[in-house]
N, C-alpha and C positions, 0 to 999 in steps of 0.2 A: 503493499499499500505506501500511498505517497503521504507525508505529513498533513498536507492541506486537507486530507481525505479522514484523517481521524478527527473523533470526536467523544467528549465526557459520555459514559455510559455505554458505548457502542460494544456491541459483542464480537469478538475476533476468536481466529486460532492462530496459533503458533507457527509460522512457517520456517524453521531454521533448522533443517537436518545437521544432526551432529552435536545439537544442544539436547539435553535432558528433558527440556519442556517441550520438543517437537511435538506437534500434533494436539496438544493441550488447546482447551477451550475457557476462555475468560472475558473478563470487562474492564473496559480502559478506566482507570480512576483517575488519571492525571497526565497530563502532557506536559514535559520541561523542555525547552530547546527541541532538541531532537530525539530525546527520550520519551517512551510512553510505559505508564507505570500501569500494570496491569495486575487484577487480583484473580487467578485462576481458579477455576469452579472447585477443583478438590481440596483447596486450602480451605481449612475450618478457622483461621484467624482473621477476622474479618477486616482486620487494618493492614494486614500485609500483603504486599506488592511486590511482583519481580518487575524489573526494569528490560525494556527492547527498544530496540530501533523499528520506526516504521516499517521498513523494507520487509521486517522478519514476521509482518503480520498480515494476515488475510481474513478479509471482512466475510463474516456469516449473514445468511439471509436473515431479515428481520421476520422472525417467528417467535411466538410466545414460548418461554422458557418452561418445558415439560416438569412437573414436582417430580421430586423422588421418592 
């Protein structure tokens, strides 16, 4: 994705082969400069975020999240 396409609260999938988080799904919680802070769905710590570059993210279709 391009940085200008990123927005707060957007659902994304990590597209970074070779990283441990490749293929994970999450929500963008903050954007600073060229870094995107993402809360991954599996992480139970509500304030924890992982930092990625916009190029490492792929937009998910706007669909309602299925309850677990």
